[in-house]
Structure formats: structure tokens, C-alpha cells
N, C-alpha and C positions, 0 to 999 in steps of 0.2 A: 647300500644305508643311505641317510640322507642328513640334512641340518635340520635338528628340532625346533629352530626358531623360524628360519625363512620357509619351511614347509608348513607353516602352521598359520594360516592367514587369520584365524581369531584372535591368535597372540600377538601379531603384528598390529591387528587394527585396536585392540586393548591398549597397546603401548601408546600408540598414537593419539588416542581417545580418553584418558585416563584422567585427565583434566587436574593433574599435580602440580601446576603452576604455583600456586599460593605456597604448598608446602615445600617446593625447592626453593623458592624465593627464602621462606625462612631458615632450612637446612643450610644453604650457601651463605646466610647471613648478608642477603641482599646481593650476591656475588659477589662480596669483597672477600670470600677465599681465595678466589683468584689472585690476590695480591701477595698470599703467602705461601701458596704454594701451586706448582706448575701443573699439576694435573685436575685442578678445580676448575670447573665452567665459567665461563665469562658471561654467560644468559643461558635462558631456560632453553633456546633453540641449539645452543653448545652441549648443554646437559643432555638432551633428547638424542642428539648425535652420539654421543659417548655412550647412551645405553644402549642402542642400536648397535655399534660397534662389539660391545662386550657381550651382548646377548648373540649375537651372530658367531663370535668366538665360541661361548658356551653350547650353543645350538650344535656345531659342529663337534665338538668334543663328545657331546652327548651322544650324536646320530652315530658317528664314524668311530667311535674309540668304545664308550661307556657299554652302549646297546648291545653289541657284538660278543661282549666279554659276559655279560648278565646270565645267559643260561648255564653255563659252567661254573660261574658264580653261586648262584642258587643251588646247584646241585651239589657242591663240593663244601661250599660255606668255610667259616674259619674254623681252626683247630684249639685243641684245649689239651694240654699236657704238662704234668707237674707244675700246676698252679699258674702255667703261662698261657694268654690267647695270642693266637697266631693267625692273623688275617691272610684269606686267600691271595696268591700274588697278583691275580688280575684285580682286587680290589685295592691294593698297594699302587699298581701302576693306575688305576681311576682316582686317586686321591694324588699321586703325583702329577698326573695331567692337570686336574683343578688347580694345584698348586701353583704349576707353571704359568697356569692362564691368570694368576694373580687374584683369585676370588675367594680365599679363605677369611677375609674380613671385609665383605661385601659392606655390611651396614656400620662399621666400626669407624671412629673418627679417624681424619687424616693426620693428628697429630700423634697416632701409636700406630700408623702406617696402614690403615684400613682405606676403604674408598670413599666412605661417607655419602654412599647411595642410600637413597629411601626404602623403606620396606618393600614396596610395590614391585621395585625390579628384581630385589633379591628373590623375593617370591616368585617371580619368572622364571630365575634360575632354577629353584628348587622344584618347581613344576617340570620344567625339561630333564632334570635330574633324575626325578622319579620315573617319569615316562621311560626313560633308558635303563634304570634299575632301582627300583622301590626301596633296596637295602642301603644303596650308597645314600640314598637321602637322609636317612637316618644318622649318617656321619657327617655328610656336607651341613644338614641343619642344625647341627648341634653348635653353630656359631651364636645363637641365642646366650650359651652360657657365659661366652667372651662380653656379649652385650650387657647381661646381667651384672658382672663386674664394673662393667663400665657406668653402668647406671646408679649402683648402690655401694661399689666399693671405697676405698679411699685412695687418694693419686697415687700413693704408694702402692697399691696393690694392682692398678691401671697397670702405672708402668712395668710394673714386674711380670705381670701375667698376660696383656691384650697384645703386645709386638709379638708374642711365641704364638699366639692363634692365629695372627695374622699372616706369619711367614710358613705356617703346617708345622712348626716344629715340635707344637703340643696340639693335643685333642682333649676334648673335655667330656663328661657326663654329670647328669643331674641327679643326685641319689637321693630319691625321696622315699620310695616304696619299700616296705619291711614286709615280713611274713605274714603279721597280722595287722598291717596298717598300708592299705593299697588307697580306696578312693577316699576312706577317713583317714586323712592326714595328721588331724588333730590329736590321732591317738598315737603317733612316732613315740617310739621309745629309746632309739639310741643316744647315748648320753654323752652330754659336753661337759668336760670339768676343768676347772682351772687351777693351776697348783700356785704356790707361792710368788711366784715371779710373775704370775699373770699370763702364762702361757696356756693354750688351750689342747685338749686331748679328747678324741673320740673313740667311743668302746660302744661295740653292739652290730647288730646285723643289717644288711639291705639287701633287696631282693628283686629281680626283674628288673636290673639296671642296664639299660641300653648303653652299649660302648662302656661298660663297667671297668675294662682293663684300662681306661683313658691315663692321661698323664695328671690333668687336673680333674679335679672334682669340686663339684659343689654339692654340699651336703647337708641336708636338713636334720637338726639334732637338738635334744632336749635340754637348755642350758640352765632351767629353772628348776631347780630341788622343789619337789613337793607339789609341782604343776602336773595337770593330767589333759589340758586342752592347748588350743593353738595358741594361747598367750606365753605359753612357755617355751617356744621354739623359736631357736635363732638358726642362722644360715653362716655356714662356714666354709673355707676353702681347704684342700689339703692335696697333697700331690702322691704321686704314688710312689709306695716305700715298701719295705718289707713288712712292716707292719700290717700293710692294706692287703689283706689274704683274697684272691679272687678262688672261691671255693668249686665253682663248676660254672658250665654256661648251658642255659635251657636248650630244650630241643623243642623247636616251634614249628606250627604248621605253614608258616609264611615269612618273608622278611628275613632269609637264611644267612644272607651275607654278612650281616651285621650281628656280633654278640650280645646276648643278654645273659647279664651275670649275676651269680650270688655272690657276694661281699661280707668280709668279717673284719670289723674294726678293732684292732688289738692296739689301744692307748695309742691311736694314730696323731702325731702332731699337727694341729691346725692352726688357722686365723679366723677371727671372726669379720665376715662380711658384713658391712653396715651396722646397724644397731642392735643390741639384744632385744629380744622377745618379738622381733618382726619379720622372723625369718618366714612364718607361713601367711601371717595376715598382709602383709605388703609383697615381699620378696619374690615368694614362690608362686602368688598370684599372678604378679608379672611376668614370671618366667614360663607359666603354663598358659597365659593367654598368647605369648609368643608361639609358643610350642603348637598351640591348637592351629596358628594360620601356617604353619609349616606342615603339618600333617593335613591341614585342608589343601595345601597345594599338591601335597604327594597324593592324596586322593584323585585330585584333578588329571594329575600326569599319570596316573593308572588308568583313569575312565579314558583317557585321550587313547593308550596305547591300544586298551583293550576295543574300543569304537574302531581303530585304523583295523586291527587284526579281524573282526567280524564283517567289516566292509569288505576288505580283501577277499577273505575265505566265500563270503556269500557273491561275489563278483567271479570267484574262479569256480566253483562249485555249479555243476551243470545239472538238470534234471528235465526231463522231458524236453530236452535240446533247447534249453535255454538257461542262462544263470539263475539261481534262485533268488538275487536281488530283485528279479523281475517280478517275483509273485508277490501281490498284495500284502500277505499275511507278513513276510521276511522284510519288504520294503518298510511297512509301519514301524517293525521293529528296531531298524536301523534309523529310522526318523524319530523316533521317540529317544533313542540314544542320543544322537547327536542334539538335540533340543536339550535334554537333562543336561547333557555335557555344556551347551554354551550358557544354560542357566547357572550352572555350578560355579563357572568362571565368572561370569559376571557378578555373582554374589561373592567370590573371593576377592575380587579386584576392589569393590567398592568397600569393602572392608578395610582392605590394606590403604587404600587412598586415606580413608577416614582414619586410620592409626598413625599414618603419616603425619596428618595434619595436628591430629591431638598430641602427637609427641613434640612436633615442632614447636608447637604453642607451650607445654610445658617447658620445655627447656628455654624458651625465649622468658619464660616467667621465672625461671630461676637465675636468669644472668647468661652472660656470654660463655662463661666456662663452668663447666658440672661441678655443684657443691661438694666439698669434701664432709663424708658422714662424721668424721671425728671431729670437725670443727662445729657441725651442729649439735653433737651430743654434749 
């Protein structure tokens, strides 16, 4: 096998020419973070060196460990018995390898144990993981859930949940889709009710939930009685408990290594995340925009793997006493694949560069520390 970072000249070129100097200066507060944290870079050159080092580690993990296990994981997948989902032992090994590499909190702030890396570098990690095992990216990429709590939750919620994501103690899921509410999330009906003491409880169904067997759930629910559109929806955090039942896992055409679950909420205790009525119009939109970047990286990683397999086969398969990659029609197919792959990667990382810059300016406008939604309310 190989190192999925150092064997990819396009990815190396992308990192060195991404032009994220401005975003990094803002993210690192003009590199004053180095005065508080030993792991913080002192300059952009120092940051770039750190990125190369950690991507080299993840490239080695992806190429030497995750990729050789992928076929067996895809063929056997997770098990579901008596309401309990058990991931394949090789999937557990993959996650443990990523935890040992310290990359379960890539984009999360250092004050909660994260690496405080830009989205662009995290996306490169997700591309390499996807090239090795597309299913694993659907678990590794759920760091967006912790980032959503960091962006919109209270300081108490950040302290409670984010360190657990960073260490890998807890995993997460975004519980949005329902049997009759897929793309039309405004019609979500799972009900959130509040008791006399102000505590929230969730009742209803969710379906097609990636990693729905997780420890921590971000749940979109209807908190406003009598509403039927997105203005009546709020975001909630709940944890795995007996009242949250996994009814079954889906049998899918692909991405077999991760469980896609149907969930039943039977008066599940929950916490409001952020402000009421903003669950869909602000928080889920932000969450899904981040998820779209992750899935784009997954697609590029899969495309990279497909192109390499096609090129390898064409160079080994002989007809008329020569390998078929010498035939103009086959050569043209491979060239088109390579061109489309390069174009997709360029579009992806130009997008992440813009997102990094936008996020950095948003945080700058909000002040040195993230505001507490409870205070704003």
C-alpha cells in the first residue's frame, strides 16, 4: 500500500498553493495563540509545516491501515441485534487509529482540546479517509456536529460535549429526516415539549439517520405548538438513553460500513441548542452547508480511488500485444477522468478557502470569544 498524502502530487500542490494565509492569521489571532498553547503555530510557515506533518500521518494511516480493511468492512458491515448496533471490529480499529492520531477534533478550538485547524486541511483529511474507505468518512466527518454545538450552543454545552468529541469518547449524529420529511425539512413533526420545570422532551420518529446509534444527537424538532413550517422548529441535543430506541438499520446499495438507522423517541430528555425557532432557518442550514463540503470531499476521494484503479487495470490488461492504456479510446477515457478529478478538487478547495475566510471574519466580528446564545436571548 502507500501513503495517501505523499503519493498524491495534486493534493501536495493544493496544500502548498491554497492561499489561506489571511484566514490563518485571523484564525490564530495574528499568531498570538502561540503564547497560550504550545501546539499553536508562531507563523504561517510554522502552520504549513504542521499541516504537512499531520496530513502525512493521516495519509499513512489511510493507505497502510484503513484501505486494506475496507473490502471486508464493506462486505460484512455493522450488526443489529436486540436494538443494539455493533460496528465491525475493523471499523472500530479504524476509528481507534484516527483517535490515536489525535484528529477527532480537527476544526474545534484549542480551549476544548481541538487542533483549531482550518476547514481546508480537515477536508484534505476527509478526502484521504474517503479514498481508503468511503463509509468511514461518514463517521470521521461527523465532527461537524461538534462544530455546530461550538458555534450555536451555550458555553456550558461546549464544555460538556466538545471535549468528548475531541477525545473520541463520544460520537454524534444529525437527526433530521423523518418518514414523511426528507428534503422538505419544514414539515418535520417530531415534537419537543417542555414540562413545568422547563425541561425539554422529544417524542416521534426519525429515519435514514447516519450513525443513529451514536452517543450524542443533534435533533431538529417542532417546539412551537400549532406551527407547520420552519419557523416552528428548534435544535436540541440529547444523549443515548433507554428512551431513544434504534428500531432497525437500513439495507443499502453502498456505504455499508456505517449504520443508517430508524429511531424512535419516547419522551427523550433533551437540551435546547441555541435559540428557539432557529433550528432550521439558521442552525441546520449551517450544519448542512458543512456536511456538503464533507460529502464533496468524500466524492473526490472516491473519484481518486476509482481513477487509480482504472489506470492500474488499463496498464496491466493486454490486448494485441500491448496494454490497453495505449489505445486512443482508453487513453482518452483516462485523460478525461484525470481532468474531471483535477477540476473537482480545484473547485472543492477553492470553496473551503472561501469558507475559512468567511468563518474567520464572522468570528472576528463577534469578538475574541464565541458569544453565548443564552446571553443574546
